[in-house]
C-alpha positions as CSV (number, residue, x, y, z in Angstrom):
1,X,0.1,0.3,0.2
2,X,1.3,3.5,-0.7
3,X,0.7,5.6,2.2
4,X,1.0,9.6,1.9
5,X,1.4,11.5,5.3
6,X,1.2,15.3,5.4
7,X,3.0,16.8,8.3
8,X,6.0,15.0,9.9
9,X,5.7,16.3,13.4
10,X,5.2,14.2,16.4
11,X,2.0,12.7,15.1
12,X,2.9,12.2,11.4
13,X,6.5,11.5,12.0
14,X,5.6,8.8,14.5
15,X,3.2,7.6,12.0
16,X,6.0,7.3,9.4
17,X,8.6,5.7,11.5
18,X,5.7,3.1,13.1
19,X,4.6,2.2,9.4
20,X,8.3,1.8,8.1
21,X,9.3,-0.2,11.2
22,X,6.1,-2.5,11.1
23,X,4.8,-2.8,7.8
24,X,6.3,-3.3,4.1
25,X,3.9,-0.4,3.1
26,X,5.6,2.6,0.8
27,X,5.6,6.1,2.8
28,X,5.6,9.5,0.8
29,X,5.8,12.4,3.4
30,X,5.5,16.2,3.2
31,X,6.4,18.8,5.9
32,X,6.6,22.6,5.1
33,X,10.0,22.5,7.1
34,X,13.0,21.5,4.6
35,X,15.2,20.5,7.5
36,X,12.4,17.8,8.7
37,X,12.0,16.4,5.2
38,X,15.9,15.8,5.1
39,X,15.9,14.1,8.8
40,X,12.7,12.0,7.7
41,X,14.5,11.0,4.4
42,X,17.9,10.2,6.1
43,X,16.4,8.0,9.1
44,X,14.4,6.0,6.6
45,X,10.9,7.4,8.2
46,X,9.6,8.0,4.4
47,X,10.8,6.7,1.1
48,X,10.8,10.2,-0.6
49,X,8.4,13.3,-0.7
50,X,4.9,13.5,-1.2
51,X,4.1,15.1,-4.6
52,X,1.4,16.0,-7.0
53,X,3.1,13.3,-9.3
54,X,2.9,10.5,-6.7
55,X,-0.3,11.7,-4.7
56,X,-2.9,10.1,-7.0
57,X,-0.8,6.8,-6.3
58,X,-1.5,7.0,-2.7
59,X,-4.1,4.4,-1.3
60,X,-4.0,6.0,2.2
61,X,-3.6,9.4,3.2
62,X,-3.0,10.8,6.7
63,X,-3.2,14.3,7.2
64,X,-1.4,15.3,10.4
65,X,-1.4,19.0,10.6
66,X,-3.2,21.4,12.5
67,X,-7.3,21.7,11.7
68,X,-7.2,24.8,9.2
69,X,-4.2,23.6,7.6
70,X,-5.7,20.2,7.2
71,X,-8.7,21.5,5.8
72,X,-6.6,24.0,3.3
73,X,-4.6,21.1,2.2
74,X,-7.3,18.3,1.3
75,X,-9.2,21.3,-0.5
76,X,-6.4,22.3,-2.6
77,X,-5.3,19.1,-3.3
78,X,-8.3,17.0,-3.7
79,X,-8.1,16.7,-7.7
80,X,-5.1,14.9,-7.4
81,X,-6.6,12.5,-4.9
82,X,-7.5,8.9,-6.4
83,X,-11.3,8.2,-6.0
84,X,-10.1,4.8,-4.4
85,X,-8.1,6.4,-1.8
86,X,-9.1,6.7,1.9
87,X,-8.2,10.3,3.4
88,X,-8.2,10.3,7.5
89,X,-7.2,13.6,9.1
90,X,-5.5,13.1,12.7
91,X,-6.4,16.2,14.0
92,X,-7.5,16.8,17.8
93,X,-10.7,18.3,17.2
94,X,-13.3,16.9,14.9
95,X,-16.4,19.0,14.2
96,X,-14.4,22.0,12.6
97,X,-12.6,19.5,10.3
98,X,-15.3,16.8,9.3
99,X,-17.8,19.7,8.4
100,X,-15.4,21.0,5.9
101,X,-13.5,18.1,4.6
102,X,-16.5,15.5,4.4
103,X,-18.4,17.7,1.5
104,X,-15.0,17.8,-0.7
105,X,-14.5,14.0,-0.4
106,X,-18.1,13.3,-1.3
107,X,-17.8,15.9,-4.2
108,X,-14.5,14.3,-5.5
109,X,-15.5,10.8,-4.7
110,X,-12.9,9.5,-2.5
111,X,-13.3,8.0,1.0
112,X,-12.7,10.2,4.1
113,X,-12.9,9.8,7.8
114,X,-12.1,11.6,10.6
115,X,-9.6,10.0,13.2
116,X,-7.3,11.2,16.2
117,X,-4.7,9.2,17.6
118,X,-4.7,9.2,21.4
119,X,-1.2,9.4,22.1
120,X,1.6,12.1,22.3
121,X,4.2,13.9,24.2
122,X,4.7,17.2,26.0
123,X,7.5,18.0,23.2
124,X,6.6,17.9,19.2
125,X,8.2,17.9,16.2
126,X,9.9,15.2,14.3
127,X,13.2,15.1,16.6
128,X,10.5,13.8,19.3
129,X,8.7,11.2,17.2
130,X,9.4,7.5,17.6
131,X,7.9,4.1,15.9
132,X,6.3,3.1,19.1
133,X,4.6,6.0,20.3
134,X,1.2,4.4,19.4
135,X,2.1,1.3,21.3
136,X,-1.3,0.3,23.1
137,X,-2.9,3.5,22.3
138,X,-6.5,3.9,21.1
139,X,-7.3,5.4,17.6
140,X,-10.6,7.3,17.6
141,X,-12.4,7.2,14.1
142,X,-15.6,9.4,13.4
143,X,-17.3,7.3,10.7
144,X,-20.5,8.5,8.8
145,X,-23.0,7.5,6.3
146,X,-20.6,7.2,3.5
147,X,-18.5,4.9,5.4
148,X,-18.7,1.2,4.5
149,X,-17.4,-1.7,6.7
150,X,-14.8,-2.7,4.0
151,X,-13.1,0.7,4.6
152,X,-13.2,0.1,8.7
153,X,-11.5,-3.3,8.0
154,X,-8.8,-1.6,5.9
155,X,-8.1,1.0,8.3
156,X,-8.6,-1.4,11.4
157,X,-5.9,-3.7,10.0
158,X,-3.5,-0.9,9.1
159,X,-3.7,1.3,12.7
160,X,-3.5,-2.3,14.6
161,X,-0.4,-3.0,12.3
162,X,1.6,0.2,13.5
163,X,0.8,-0.2,17.1
164,X,-2.4,0.8,18.1
165,X,-4.4,-1.5,20.7
166,X,-7.8,-0.7,19.4
167,X,-10.3,1.4,17.5
168,X,-12.9,3.6,19.3
169,X,-15.9,4.8,17.1
170,X,-17.5,8.2,17.8
171,X,-19.2,11.0,15.9
172,X,-17.5,14.4,15.8
173,X,-19.7,16.1,18.5
174,X,-19.2,13.5,21.1
175,X,-15.6,13.5,20.4
176,X,-15.1,16.9,20.8
177,X,-17.3,17.0,23.9
178,X,-15.3,14.3,25.6
179,X,-11.8,15.4,24.5
180,X,-12.5,18.9,26.1
181,X,-12.6,17.0,29.5
182,X,-9.9,14.4,29.1
183,X,-7.4,16.4,27.0
184,X,-7.7,20.1,26.7
185,X,-9.2,21.2,29.9
186,X,-5.7,19.2,31.4
187,X,-3.7,21.3,29.4
188,X,-5.6,24.8,30.5
189,X,-5.2,23.6,34.1
190,X,-1.6,22.7,33.8
191,X,-0.7,25.9,32.1
192,X,-2.4,28.0,34.8
193,X,-1.0,25.9,37.4
194,X,2.5,26.8,36.5
195,X,1.9,30.6,36.6
196,X,2.0,30.7,40.6
197,X,5.1,32.7,42.0
198,X,6.1,29.4,43.9
199,X,6.7,27.4,40.8
200,X,10.0,29.3,40.6
201,X,11.0,28.2,44.1
202,X,10.1,24.7,43.7
203,X,13.5,22.8,43.7
204,X,13.9,20.5,46.2
205,X,10.1,20.6,47.0
206,X,8.4,18.9,44.2
207,X,8.1,15.0,43.3
208,X,5.5,13.3,41.4
209,X,2.4,15.5,41.6
210,X,4.1,18.6,40.7
211,X,5.7,16.8,37.6
212,X,2.2,15.0,36.7
213,X,0.4,18.7,36.9
214,X,3.0,20.7,35.0
215,X,4.1,18.1,32.3
216,X,1.5,19.2,29.5
217,X,1.9,23.1,30.5
218,X,5.3,22.7,27.9
219,X,2.6,22.9,24.9
220,X,2.7,24.3,21.4
221,X,0.5,27.6,22.2
222,X,-0.1,28.2,18.4
223,X,-1.5,24.6,17.8
224,X,-3.6,24.3,21.0
225,X,-5.0,27.9,20.8
226,X,-6.6,26.6,17.4
227,X,-7.7,23.5,19.2
228,X,-9.1,25.2,22.1
229,X,-11.0,27.9,19.7
230,X,-12.4,25.2,17.6
231,X,-13.8,23.4,20.5
232,X,-14.8,26.5,22.5
233,X,-18.2,25.7,23.3
234,X,-17.7,22.3,24.9
235,X,-14.4,23.6,26.8
236,X,-15.7,26.7,28.2
237,X,-18.6,24.3,29.7
238,X,-16.0,22.1,31.1
239,X,-13.8,25.0,32.4
240,X,-16.8,26.5,34.3
241,X,-17.4,22.9,36.0
242,X,-14.0,23.0,37.1
243,X,-13.9,26.5,38.1
244,X,-17.0,25.8,40.2
245,X,-15.6,22.8,42.0
246,X,-12.4,24.5,42.9
247,X,-14.7,27.4,44.4
248,X,-16.0,24.7,46.6
249,X,-12.6,23.8,48.1
250,X,-11.7,27.3,48.4
251,X,-14.9,28.1,50.3
252,X,-14.2,25.1,52.6
253,X,-10.5,26.3,52.9
254,X,-11.1,30.0,53.9
255,X,-13.8,28.9,56.5
256,X,-11.5,26.3,58.1
257,X,-14.5,23.8,57.5
258,X,-12.9,20.4,57.9
259,X,-15.9,18.4,57.2
260,X,-16.7,20.0,54.3
261,X,-13.1,19.7,52.9
262,X,-13.3,16.0,54.1
263,X,-16.2,15.4,52.2
264,X,-14.8,16.9,48.9
265,X,-11.8,15.0,49.2
266,X,-13.7,11.7,49.7
267,X,-16.1,12.5,46.8
268,X,-13.2,13.0,44.6
269,X,-11.8,10.0,45.9
270,X,-14.7,7.8,45.1
271,X,-15.5,9.4,41.8
272,X,-11.8,8.4,40.8
273,X,-12.4,4.9,42.0
274,X,-15.4,4.6,40.0
275,X,-13.7,6.4,36.9
276,X,-10.9,3.7,36.9
277,X,-8.0,4.0,34.6
278,X,-4.6,5.6,35.3
């Protein structure tokens, strides 16, 4: 299979490396950064550059760039995508992307499905990509009424081959609503948390809790601003809920109410036990 990958940062670069390390597929890659393209070729992550000449030969096209850039790329290259090809975007939000790419795919006749690999690191870029980033991860797909079972079987085989443990199916709105809580809210909370003046005095006083809370504050502000704004309705709702709960803890502390504070902490512990997971 000929696989085209647009964007060779952490997500696209890891996808390219995983495909080359675990399958016999040919990988054509494209990135706007010339140094990234050179590194990808030298380390064997891609077989060559994705061009307008070989794009029509691609059976699977993975678009691993920010939402706006993903839509723009598909719109400007749609005429070169074969009708037998499958296009999957790997963006962190789905509504803003799917609602614009799906009509293009329907008009041009190629298959398209929204995707989101649930894996990442606090540091991005090709230099931080790896062929094991997706080991054991979940791959979210958002099928619609144009999606047939053969397409899903093809994608299942592909994503399991490159390391994913399972596929999770959702619709774009459900995806964005849940991801607002499980990912985006955590990034905002981490970014706000490190702004305390005490953060600069932490040496010798910090351990696992501090590392866990601050890890994702080291983010790409340009990319995350786009993701946050594309999902602003769901994210503001979750942020409001968090602020409301934080105010409950603040009130209990200000009033020195041990019973209220103990009840809040107990509730959180029990909810975590019910939710399970890491």
